[in-house]
KERO-280685 format. One record per residue (C-alpha): x, y, z; residue in three letters. Coordinates in Angstrom, 1 decimal, always signed. Each point is the difference from the previous one (the first is absolute). Layout:
// KERO-280685
+--------+--------+--------+-----+
:      x :      y :      z : res :
+--------+--------+--------+-----+
:      X :      Y :      Z : ala :
...
+--------+--------+--------+-----+
END
This chain:
// KERO-280685
+--------+--------+--------+-----+
:      x :      y :      z : res :
+--------+--------+--------+-----+
: +113.6 : +150.1 :  -49.0 : met :
:   +3.0 :   +1.6 :   +2.2 : thr :
:   +3.4 :   -1.7 :   -0.8 : glu :
:   +2.0 :   -1.2 :   +3.0 : leu :
:   +3.7 :   +0.2 :   +0.4 : asp :
:   +2.1 :   -3.1 :   +1.3 : glu :
:   -0.9 :   +1.0 :   +3.6 : gln :
:   -3.7 :   +0.0 :   -0.9 : gly :
:   +0.0 :   +3.8 :   +0.3 : arg :
:   -2.4 :   +1.9 :   -2.5 : pro :
:   +1.7 :   +1.9 :   -2.8 : glu :
:   -1.0 :   +3.6 :   +0.1 : pro :
:   -1.8 :   +0.8 :   -3.4 : pro :
:   +2.4 :   +1.6 :   -2.2 : ala :
:   -2.7 :   +1.8 :   -1.9 : thr :
:   -3.0 :   +1.2 :   +2.3 : ala :
:   -1.3 :   +3.1 :   +1.2 : asp :
:   +0.9 :   +1.7 :   +3.2 : glu :
:   -2.2 :   -2.0 :   +2.3 : lys :
:   +0.8 :   -3.4 :   -1.2 : asp :
:   +3.7 :   +1.0 :   +0.1 : thr :
:   +0.0 :   +1.2 :   +3.6 : leu :
:   -2.1 :   -3.2 :   +1.0 : leu :
:   +2.4 :   -2.4 :   -1.8 : gly :
:   +3.0 :   +1.3 :   +1.6 : phe :
:   -1.8 :   +0.0 :   +3.5 : leu :
:   -0.9 :   -3.8 :   -0.7 : glu :
:   +3.7 :   -0.5 :   -1.3 : phe :
:   +1.4 :   +1.3 :   +3.1 : gln :
:   -2.4 :   -1.7 :   +2.3 : arg :
:   +0.8 :   -3.5 :   -1.9 : ala :
:   +3.7 :   +0.8 :   +0.4 : thr :
:   -0.5 :   +0.4 :   +3.8 : phe :
:   -1.9 :   -3.2 :   +0.1 : ala :
:   +2.8 :   -1.8 :   -1.6 : trp :
:   +2.7 :   +1.3 :   +2.0 : lys :
:   -2.0 :   -1.3 :   +3.3 : cys :
:   -1.4 :   -3.4 :   -1.7 : arg :
:   +1.0 :   -3.1 :   +1.7 : gly :
:   +1.7 :   +1.6 :   +3.1 : leu :
:   -0.6 :   -1.5 :   +3.5 : asp :
:   -0.2 :   +2.0 :   +3.2 : ala :
:   +3.8 :   +0.1 :   +0.4 : lys :
:   +0.4 :   +1.6 :   -3.7 : gly :
:   -2.8 :   +2.5 :   +0.6 : leu :
:   +1.9 :   +1.2 :   +3.4 : ala :
:   +3.5 :   +0.2 :   -1.5 : ala :
:   +1.7 :   +3.4 :   -0.3 : thr :
:   +3.3 :   +1.1 :   -1.8 : val :
:   +2.6 :   +1.8 :   +1.4 : ala :
:   -1.0 :   +2.9 :   +2.6 : ala :
:   -3.6 :   +0.1 :   -1.2 : ser :
:   -2.8 :   -1.3 :   +1.8 : ser :
:   -2.2 :   -0.3 :   -2.9 : met :
:   -1.4 :   -3.3 :   -0.7 : thr :
:   -1.9 :   -1.5 :   -3.0 : leu :
:   -3.0 :   -1.0 :   +2.5 : gly :
:   +0.0 :   +3.8 :   +1.5 : gly :
:   +0.0 :   +1.2 :   -4.1 : met :
:   -3.0 :   -2.1 :   -0.4 : met :
:   -1.9 :   +1.2 :   +2.8 : lys :
:   +1.0 :   +3.6 :   -0.7 : his :
:   -0.9 :   -0.4 :   -3.5 : leu :
:   -3.7 :   -1.3 :   +1.0 : ala :
:   -0.1 :   +3.3 :   +2.1 : leu :
:   +1.0 :   +2.5 :   -2.8 : val :
:   -2.4 :   -1.9 :   -2.3 : glu :
:   -3.0 :   +0.5 :   +2.5 : asp :
:   +1.4 :   +3.5 :   +0.7 : trp :
:   +0.1 :   +1.4 :   -3.5 : trp :
:   -3.0 :   -1.9 :   -1.7 : phe :
:   -2.3 :   -0.7 :   +2.9 : ser :
:   +0.4 :   +3.1 :   +2.1 : gln :
:   +1.2 :   +2.7 :   -2.3 : trp :
:   -1.6 :   -1.0 :   -3.3 : leu :
:   -3.2 :   -1.5 :   +1.1 : ala :
:   -0.3 :   +2.0 :   +3.3 : gly :
:   -0.6 :   -2.9 :   +2.2 : leu :
:   +0.7 :   -0.5 :   +3.5 : pro :
:   +3.2 :   -1.9 :   +1.0 : glu :
:   -0.5 :   -3.6 :   -0.4 : pro :
:   +1.2 :   -2.9 :   +2.5 : ala :
:   +2.5 :   -0.6 :   +1.1 : pro :
:   +1.3 :   +3.6 :   -0.3 : trp :
:   -3.0 :   +1.5 :   +1.9 : asp :
:   +1.2 :   -1.4 :   +3.2 : thr :
:   +3.8 :   +0.7 :   -0.2 : val :
:   +1.3 :   +2.6 :   +2.4 : asp :
:   +2.0 :   +2.0 :   -2.5 : trp :
:   +1.2 :   +2.4 :   +2.8 : asp :
:   +1.6 :   -2.8 :   +1.9 : ala :
:   +1.5 :   -1.7 :   -3.4 : asp :
:   +0.0 :   +2.1 :   -3.0 : ala :
:   +1.7 :   -2.9 :   -1.8 : asp :
:   -2.5 :   -2.6 :   +1.4 : trp :
:   -0.4 :   -1.5 :   -3.4 : asp :
:   +3.6 :   -0.8 :   -0.4 : trp :
:   +0.6 :   -1.0 :   +3.8 : his :
:   -2.9 :   -2.3 :   +0.4 : ser :
:   +0.4 :   -2.3 :   -3.0 : ala :
:   +2.2 :   -2.1 :   +1.9 : ala :
:   -3.1 :   -1.0 :   +1.9 : glu :
:   -1.8 :   -1.3 :   -3.2 : asn :
:   +0.4 :   -3.2 :   -1.8 : thr :
:   +1.1 :   +0.2 :   -3.8 : pro :
:   -3.6 :   -1.0 :   -1.0 : glu :
:   -1.4 :   +2.8 :   +2.3 : glu :
:   +2.3 :   +2.5 :   -1.5 : leu :
:   -0.7 :   -1.1 :   -3.5 : glu :
:   -3.6 :   +0.0 :   +0.5 : gly :
:   -0.2 :   +3.5 :   +1.4 : leu :
:   +2.0 :   +1.5 :   -2.8 : trp :
:   -2.2 :   -2.0 :   -2.5 : gln :
:   -3.2 :   +1.0 :   +1.6 : glu :
:   +1.1 :   +3.8 :   +0.0 : ala :
:   +1.0 :   -0.2 :   -3.7 : val :
:   -3.3 :   -1.5 :   -0.9 : glu :
:   -1.7 :   +2.8 :   +2.0 : arg :
:   +2.2 :   +2.5 :   -1.9 : ser :
:   -0.9 :   -1.6 :   -3.5 : arg :
:   -3.8 :   +0.4 :   +1.1 : ala :
:   +0.5 :   +3.6 :   +0.9 : arg :
:   +1.9 :   +0.8 :   -3.2 : val :
:   -2.8 :   -1.7 :   -2.1 : ala :
:   -2.9 :   +1.8 :   +2.0 : asp :
:   +1.8 :   +3.4 :   -0.4 : ala :
:   +0.6 :   -0.6 :   -4.0 : leu :
:   -3.7 :   -0.9 :   -0.3 : ala :
:   -0.9 :   +3.5 :   +1.5 : ala :
:   +3.0 :   +2.1 :   -1.7 : gly :
:   +3.3 :   +0.2 :   -1.4 : asp :
:   +3.6 :   +0.4 :   +1.2 : leu :
:   -0.6 :   +3.5 :   +0.7 : gly :
:   -2.5 :   -0.3 :   +2.8 : gln :
:   +1.0 :   +0.9 :   +3.5 : ser :
:   +0.4 :   -2.4 :   +2.8 : ala :
:   -3.0 :   +0.5 :   +2.3 : lys :
:   +2.3 :   +0.4 :   +3.2 : arg :
:   +1.6 :   +3.4 :   +0.4 : arg :
:   +2.6 :   +0.9 :   +2.4 : asn :
:   -0.2 :   +2.9 :   +2.6 : asp :
:   +1.1 :   +2.5 :   -2.4 : lys :
:   -2.4 :   -1.2 :   -2.7 : gly :
:   +2.4 :   -2.0 :   -2.1 : trp :
:   -1.5 :   -3.0 :   -2.1 : ser :
:   +1.9 :   -1.7 :   -2.5 : pro :
:   -1.5 :   -1.3 :   -3.2 : asn :
:   -0.3 :   -3.8 :   -1.0 : met :
:   +3.0 :   +0.5 :   -2.4 : arg :
:   +2.2 :   +1.2 :   +2.8 : trp :
:   -0.8 :   -2.7 :   +2.2 : ile :
:   +0.6 :   -2.7 :   -2.7 : leu :
:   +3.2 :   +1.6 :   -0.8 : cys :
:   +1.0 :   +0.2 :   +3.8 : his :
:   -0.9 :   -3.6 :   +0.4 : met :
:   +2.3 :   -1.3 :   -3.0 : ile :
:   +2.6 :   +2.1 :   +1.7 : glu :
:   -0.6 :   -1.7 :   +3.4 : glu :
:   +0.4 :   -3.3 :   -1.5 : tyr :
:   +2.8 :   +0.6 :   -2.2 : ala :
:   +1.8 :   +1.5 :   +3.0 : arg :
:   -0.6 :   -2.9 :   +2.2 : his :
:   +0.6 :   -2.7 :   -2.7 : asn :
:   +3.6 :   +1.5 :   +0.1 : gly :
:   +0.3 :   -1.0 :   +3.6 : his :
:   -1.8 :   -3.4 :   -0.5 : ala :
:   +2.5 :   -0.9 :   -2.7 : asp :
:   +2.7 :   +0.7 :   +2.4 : leu :
:   -1.4 :   -1.8 :   +3.0 : ile :
:   -1.4 :   -3.1 :   -2.2 : arg :
:   +3.6 :   -0.3 :   -1.5 : glu :
:   +1.5 :   -0.1 :   +3.4 : ala :
:   -2.6 :   -2.5 :   +1.4 : val :
:   +0.6 :   -2.9 :   -2.9 : asp :
:   +2.1 :   +1.4 :   -2.7 : gly :
:   -3.1 :   +0.9 :   -2.3 : thr :
:   +0.6 :   +2.9 :   -2.4 : thr :
:   -1.5 :   +1.6 :   -2.9 : gly :
:   -1.4 :   +3.3 :   -1.3 : glu :
+--------+--------+--------+-----+
END
């Protein structure tokens, strides 16, 4: 059984193999992000800090996109899922960040949670077929394709970086602090 900390986050395993360690830290980072966004209304999710236009709502939508980008499109080689498949990225390269203000907190959380669930399924499917060294099914125009280990490490880094942003924004919204 996974031990949860006081915020309900799963503790990464202290003695595990590489796969379980990486997945444990990714789940911890996802849970940290969920904690930072928990209980906020639309005003809280739209709050900014200082000169930055970054919001927790925009971050939630961005992380949903990043989950789908790396696990569905790159790892599994699947086409871009909705809502990303209808976005005119040339018109607004930061649409995920900017359009979040048009969504309710429930829509944003649902979008992010659904992307996380898809990602978990893509990882489980990939692990059933191979190990962390397997290459993603997608390649860039130069033939580069990261392996699953790289994608997991990158996603841990992505969440950790944004969790720092989320911590500052949440403190500015209502004074909630921690880790």
